[in-house]
N, CA, C and O of each residue as an XYZ file, in Angstrom:
464
protein
N      71.654     97.465    129.076
C      70.640     96.727    129.998
C      71.269     95.431    129.850
O      72.143     95.289    128.994
N      70.934     94.522    130.554
C      71.679     93.637    131.481
C      70.283     92.353    131.176
O      69.413     92.308    132.045
N      70.200     91.716    130.375
C      69.112     90.095    130.525
C      69.471     89.609    131.436
O      70.619     89.255    131.706
N      67.996     89.473    132.386
C      68.468     88.622    133.785
C      69.037     87.237    133.311
O      69.806     86.542    133.976
N      68.302     86.789    131.448
C      68.516     85.268    131.145
C      69.955     85.625    130.255
O      70.304     84.929    129.301
N      70.639     86.691    130.676
C      71.587     86.669    129.122
C      72.829     85.752    129.109
O      72.852     85.002    130.086
N      73.705     85.636    128.391
C      74.936     84.627    127.955
C      75.958     85.673    128.505
O      75.928     86.882    128.735
N      76.923     84.619    128.618
C      78.270     85.083    129.014
C      79.322     84.905    127.454
O      79.559     83.786    126.999
N      79.879     86.250    126.764
C      80.202     85.555    125.898
C      81.841     86.000    126.548
O      82.144     86.395    127.674
N      82.957     85.672    124.971
C      84.817     85.894    125.471
C      84.795     86.963    124.532
O      83.867     87.007    123.725
N      85.368     87.521    124.526
C      86.067     88.653    123.096
C      87.573     88.766    123.469
O      88.172     88.970    124.525
N      87.895     88.580    122.344
C      89.515     88.342    122.118
C      89.982     89.293    121.583
O      89.482     89.530    120.484
N      91.482     90.581    122.216
C      91.635     91.516    121.452
C      92.672     91.402    120.770
O      93.574     91.684    121.559
N      93.246     91.097    119.513
C      94.946     90.951    118.864
C      96.177     91.949    120.066
O      95.972     92.984    120.700
N      97.319     91.143    119.976
C      97.917     92.298    120.626
C      98.625     92.527    119.001
O      98.188     92.200    117.897
N     100.007     93.294    119.440
C     100.574     93.836    117.654
C     101.801     93.553    117.468
O     102.432     93.068    118.408
N     102.337     93.751    116.405
C     103.740     93.325    116.321
C     104.019     94.303    114.563
O     103.279     94.545    113.610
N     105.374     94.588    114.868
C     106.062     95.157    113.897
C     106.803     94.314    112.904
O     107.770     93.617    113.210
N     106.084     94.457    111.178
C     106.415     93.539    110.800
C     107.831     94.155    110.020
O     107.982     95.232    109.444
N     109.207     92.554    110.336
C     110.474     93.094    109.550
C     110.688     93.632    108.824
O     111.511     94.548    108.836
N     109.775     93.133    107.553
C     109.564     93.368    106.414
C     109.360     94.909    105.765
O     110.227     95.582    105.208
N     108.044     95.242    105.988
C     107.275     96.264    105.753
C     107.565     97.497    106.361
O     107.636     98.615    105.851
N     107.810     96.941    108.152
C     107.940     98.182    108.892
C     106.229     98.768    109.854
O     106.024     99.683    110.652
N     105.156     97.507    109.139
C     104.145     97.995    109.200
C     103.710     97.262    110.874
O     104.239     96.175    111.102
N     102.857     97.805    111.893
C     102.040     97.285    112.734
C     101.240     96.507    112.240
O     100.825     96.904    111.152
N     100.833     95.550    112.573
C      99.937     94.440    112.089
C      99.701     93.601    113.480
O     100.417     93.584    114.481
N      98.107     92.706    113.150
C      98.027     92.121    114.411
C      98.638     91.110    114.488
O      99.255     90.626    113.539
N      98.569     90.561    115.752
C      98.933     89.724    116.505
C      98.444     88.532    117.356
O      98.589     88.324    118.561
N      97.799     87.774    116.359
C      96.501     86.872    117.662
C      97.289     85.570    118.517
O      96.732     84.693    119.178
N      99.213     85.811    118.198
C      99.317     84.646    119.301
C      99.520     85.333    120.609
O      99.582     84.638    121.623
N      99.649     86.867    120.701
C      99.833     87.455    122.101
C      98.307     88.440    122.518
O      98.207     89.529    123.082
N      97.130     87.396    121.895
C      95.762     88.270    122.402
C      95.151     87.892    123.695
O      95.011     86.748    124.128
N      94.815     88.977    124.238
C      94.132     89.559    125.257
C      92.453     88.957    125.075
O      91.745     88.808    124.079
N      92.293     88.779    126.114
C      90.806     88.263    126.570
C      90.075     88.635    127.420
O      90.638     88.596    128.514
N      88.789     89.087    127.479
C      88.077     89.673    128.538
C      86.424     88.716    128.820
O      86.241     87.842    127.972
N      85.726     88.797    129.496
C      84.870     88.383    129.341
C      83.603     89.142    129.742
O      83.713     89.805    130.773
N      82.137     89.173    128.969
C      81.256     90.318    129.566
C      79.232     89.404    129.787
O      78.354     88.918    129.073
N      79.378     89.557    130.558
C      78.086     88.819    131.196
C      77.173     89.052    130.644
O      77.746     89.204    129.565
N      75.677     89.316    130.306
C      74.364     89.509    130.539
C      73.933     89.754    129.043
O      72.896     90.379    128.823
N      74.661     89.303    128.070
C      74.674     89.433    126.764
C      73.084     88.763    126.176
O      72.386     87.987    126.828
N      72.734     89.347    124.662
C      71.538     88.684    124.219
C      72.278     88.066    122.902
O      72.806     88.829    122.094
N      72.289     87.118    122.780
C      72.745     86.261    121.490
C      71.894     85.728    120.494
O      71.598     84.543    120.641
N      71.359     86.416    119.361
C      69.859     85.778    118.473
C      70.578     85.682    116.516
O      71.343     86.476    115.968
N      70.163     84.859    116.144
C      70.510     84.787    114.611
C      69.964     85.479    113.807
O      68.764     85.583    113.551
N      71.068     86.114    113.266
C      70.735     86.707    111.847
C      70.699     86.359    110.582
O      71.590     85.658    110.100
N      69.751     86.764    109.931
C      69.607     86.551    108.680
C      70.844     85.353    108.224
O      72.011     85.301    108.610
N      69.991     84.287    107.105
C      70.520     83.480    106.695
C      71.105     83.710    105.441
O      71.223     84.936    105.454
N      71.590     83.283    104.263
C      71.834     83.618    102.583
C      72.809     82.089    102.378
O      73.648     81.479    103.040
N      72.197     81.949    101.199
C      73.207     81.069    100.469
C      74.010     81.734     99.590
O      73.705     82.754     98.971
N      75.793     80.705     99.514
C      76.235     81.101     98.611
C      76.363     80.738     97.502
O      76.211     79.552     97.209
N      76.756     81.908     96.379
C      76.335     81.366     95.391
C      77.973     79.890     94.981
O      79.143     80.175     95.236
N      77.769     79.218     94.682
C      78.612     77.615     94.379
C      77.665     76.756     93.177
O      76.807     77.024     92.336
N      78.265     75.798     93.581
C      78.162     74.774     92.462
C      76.791     74.726     92.743
O      75.947     75.477     92.253
N      76.484     73.332     93.983
C      75.409     72.694     94.222
C      74.474     73.859     95.401
O      73.383     73.364     95.686
N      74.652     74.865     95.898
C      74.134     76.322     96.585
C      73.768     75.538     97.730
O      72.620     75.633     98.163
N      74.749     74.643     98.367
C      74.444     73.897     99.629
C      75.531     74.844    101.122
O      75.891     74.600    102.273
N      75.623     75.692    100.346
C      77.076     76.569    101.619
C      75.748     77.588    102.107
O      75.074     77.895    101.124
N      75.294     78.101    103.241
C      74.641     78.622    104.315
C      75.110     79.358    105.140
O      75.438     78.546    106.006
N      75.430     80.479    105.566
C      76.051     81.084    106.498
C      75.165     82.010    107.527
O      74.788     83.132    107.186
N      74.769     81.267    109.224
C      74.168     81.702    109.625
C      75.017     82.878    110.868
O      75.760     82.570    111.800
N      74.598     84.117    110.468
C      75.697     85.019    111.702
C      75.067     84.946    112.583
O      74.226     84.064    112.407
N      74.936     85.662    114.024
C      74.595     86.047    114.976
C      74.999     87.670    115.294
O      76.109     88.187    115.167
N      73.828     88.254    115.715
C      73.981     89.495    116.617
C      73.806     89.240    118.295
O      73.121     88.412    118.895
N      74.609     90.180    118.736
C      74.824     90.598    119.958
C      74.833     91.681    120.420
O      75.495     92.676    120.122
N      73.802     91.443    121.458
C      73.527     93.001    122.479
C      74.248     92.453    123.945
O      74.054     91.666    124.871
N      75.434     93.692    123.334
C      75.968     93.970    124.932
C      76.077     95.045    126.227
O      76.292     96.152    125.734
N      76.019     95.127    127.490
C      75.722     95.640    128.331
C      76.519     97.334    127.883
O      77.671     97.394    127.452
N      75.595     98.633    128.106
C      76.184     99.646    127.514
C      77.642    100.204    128.263
O      78.061    100.269    129.418
N      78.220    100.615    126.704
C      79.704    100.832    127.407
C      80.424     99.464    127.289
O      81.560     99.588    127.747
N      80.219     98.372    126.905
C      80.906     97.449    126.652
C      82.013     97.732    125.272
O      81.492     98.069    124.208
N      83.103     97.624    125.325
C      83.619     98.292    124.461
C      84.341     96.909    123.615
O      85.176     96.113    124.044
N      83.451     96.991    121.814
C      83.973     95.923    121.065
C      84.417     97.043    119.971
O      84.215     98.258    119.972
N      84.985     96.344    119.187
C      86.053     97.176    117.908
C      85.622     95.898    116.984
O      85.452     94.712    117.268
N      85.522     96.601    115.809
C      85.303     95.432    114.720
C      86.723     94.522    113.880
O      86.747     93.945    112.793
N      87.739     94.705    114.872
C      89.016     93.776    114.549
C      88.798     93.102    115.771
O      89.695     92.259    115.783
N      87.939     92.936    117.117
C      88.222     91.756    117.793
C      86.876     90.711    117.495
O      85.734     90.778    117.040
N      87.762     89.771    118.038
C      87.059     88.260    117.812
C      85.959     87.726    119.376
O      86.112     88.143    120.524
N      85.006     86.812    118.934
C      84.124     86.910    120.408
C      83.855     85.420    119.998
O      83.955     85.046    118.829
N      83.524     84.636    120.983
C      83.193     82.895    121.399
C      82.046     83.431    121.991
O      82.034     84.416    122.729
N      81.145     82.805    121.674
C      79.815     82.396    122.491
C      79.794     80.850    122.964
O      80.531     79.879    122.791
N      78.438     81.132    123.726
C      77.945     79.518    124.186
C      79.210     78.475    124.913
O      79.004     77.289    125.173
N      80.272     79.048    125.119
C      81.315     77.901    125.639
C      82.228     77.500    124.687
O      83.236     76.821    124.883
N      81.584     78.222    123.028
C      82.565     77.567    122.366
C      83.845     77.657    121.834
O      84.232     78.782    122.149
N      84.669     77.127    121.236
C      86.072     77.520    121.494
C      86.489     77.895    119.716
O      87.596     78.118    119.225
N      85.279     77.856    119.132
C      85.901     79.260    117.480
C      85.596     80.262    118.170
O      84.759     80.381    119.065
N      86.617     81.307    117.529
C      87.042     82.920    117.992
C      85.661     83.170    116.650
O      85.931     82.391    115.736
N      84.144     84.116    116.254
C      83.858     84.101    115.768
C      84.791     86.096    115.284
O      85.318     86.865    116.087
N      84.638     86.263    113.885
C      85.244     87.906    114.228
C      83.799     88.793    113.702
O      82.953     88.609    112.827
N      84.050     89.874    114.788
C      82.793     91.020    114.541
C      83.300     91.374    113.249
O      84.417     91.518    112.751
N      81.557     91.511    112.694
C      81.336     92.447    111.798
C      81.007     93.870    111.191
O      79.988     94.035    111.862
N      81.053     94.500    110.777
C      80.531     95.636    110.828
C      81.045     96.322    111.747
O      82.026     95.753    112.226
N      80.775     97.459    112.282
C      80.766     98.293    113.487
C      80.135     98.294    114.395
O      79.052     98.852    114.215
N      80.310     97.875    115.448
C      79.465     97.823    116.864
C      78.944     99.514    117.115
O      79.582    100.565    117.170
N      77.951     99.297    117.195
C      77.133    100.334    118.005
C      76.125    100.685    119.556
O      75.043    100.275    119.975
N      77.076    101.569    120.017
C      75.994    101.955    121.372
C      74.895    102.799    121.224
O      74.900    104.002    120.966
N      73.719    101.865    121.459
C      72.644    102.812    121.669
C      72.161    103.465    122.674
O      72.124    103.130    123.858
N      71.698    104.642    122.044
C      71.429    105.517    123.425
C      69.871    106.626    122.966
O      69.777    107.453    122.059
N      69.139    106.325    123.701
C      68.055    106.823    123.453
C      67.767    108.549    123.054
O      68.419    108.435    122.016
N      67.370    109.905    123.027
C      67.601    110.959    122.595
C      66.719    111.251    124.220
O      67.225    111.675    125.259
N      65.128    110.817    123.946
C      64.183    111.214    124.645
C      64.226    110.538    126.043
O      63.958    111.316    126.958
N      64.466    109.432    126.361
C      65.140    109.137    127.874
C      65.717    108.790    128.326
O      65.538    108.508    129.511
N      67.276    108.478    127.416
C      68.527    108.680    128.140
C      68.693    107.040    128.009
O      69.850    106.652    127.853
N      67.880    106.259    128.045
C      67.920    105.087    127.846
C      69.022    104.286    127.368
O      69.097    104.368    126.142
N      69.665    103.745    127.739
C      70.855    102.494    127.359
C      71.263    101.636    126.817
O      72.422    101.251    126.969
N      70.091    100.886    125.723
C      69.978     99.561    125.689
C      71.432     98.888    125.574
O      71.683     98.064    126.454
N      72.310     99.099    124.720
C      73.435     98.640    125.100
C      74.354     98.611    123.518
O      74.061     99.352    122.580
N      75.481     97.606    123.485
C      76.367     97.680    122.386
C      75.726     96.872    121.522
O      75.271     96.033    122.300
N      75.235     96.417    120.002
C      74.523     95.450    119.303
C      75.838     95.579    118.066
O      76.019     96.558    117.342
N      76.376     94.739    118.074
C      77.436     93.937    116.971
C      77.013     93.071    116.389
O      76.156     92.532    117.089
N      77.157     92.401    115.094
C      77.420     91.313    114.530
C      78.912     90.324    114.276
O      80.050     90.704    114.000
N      78.364     88.911    114.497
C      79.203     88.241    114.183
C      79.318     87.280    113.530
O      78.279     86.624    113.459
N      80.506     86.723    112.777
C      80.331     85.865    111.577
C      79.639     84.541    112.044
O      79.662     84.484    113.274
N      79.018     83.433    111.458
C      78.325     82.327    111.509
C      79.052     81.241    110.831
O      79.959     81.419    110.018
N      78.599     80.122    111.214
C      79.220     78.858    110.419
C      78.925     79.081    108.722
O      78.194     79.976    108.301
N      79.552     78.209    107.950
C      79.428     78.030    106.819
C      78.969     75.910    106.650
O      79.523     74.880    107.035
N      77.869     76.193    105.975
C      77.216     74.521    106.281
C      77.205     74.102    104.937
O      76.817     72.970    104.646
């Protein structure tokens, strides 16, 4: 589903490199690629207080609903509303599909929020 007044998000996907010491393949954000997705809904998720000395740190994440078929992985980063901040995708994105009507409302995923 594309929302009539949806927002554009930018998705960043890391390249890869082989660690010369461990010989393991790791993410390389210096060679990341990006693409834009139009027509998304972005809204805040729950907030919670971090256990700290003064309990003043609050994290607010966001839920994003992207058009059906959008490929997002938990390894991606996303910027919203023209921000330069790249927020990490948290959890596994899920492509909704209604079994009785065939309706495909889109891909739902969460991104990290700000610490205040």
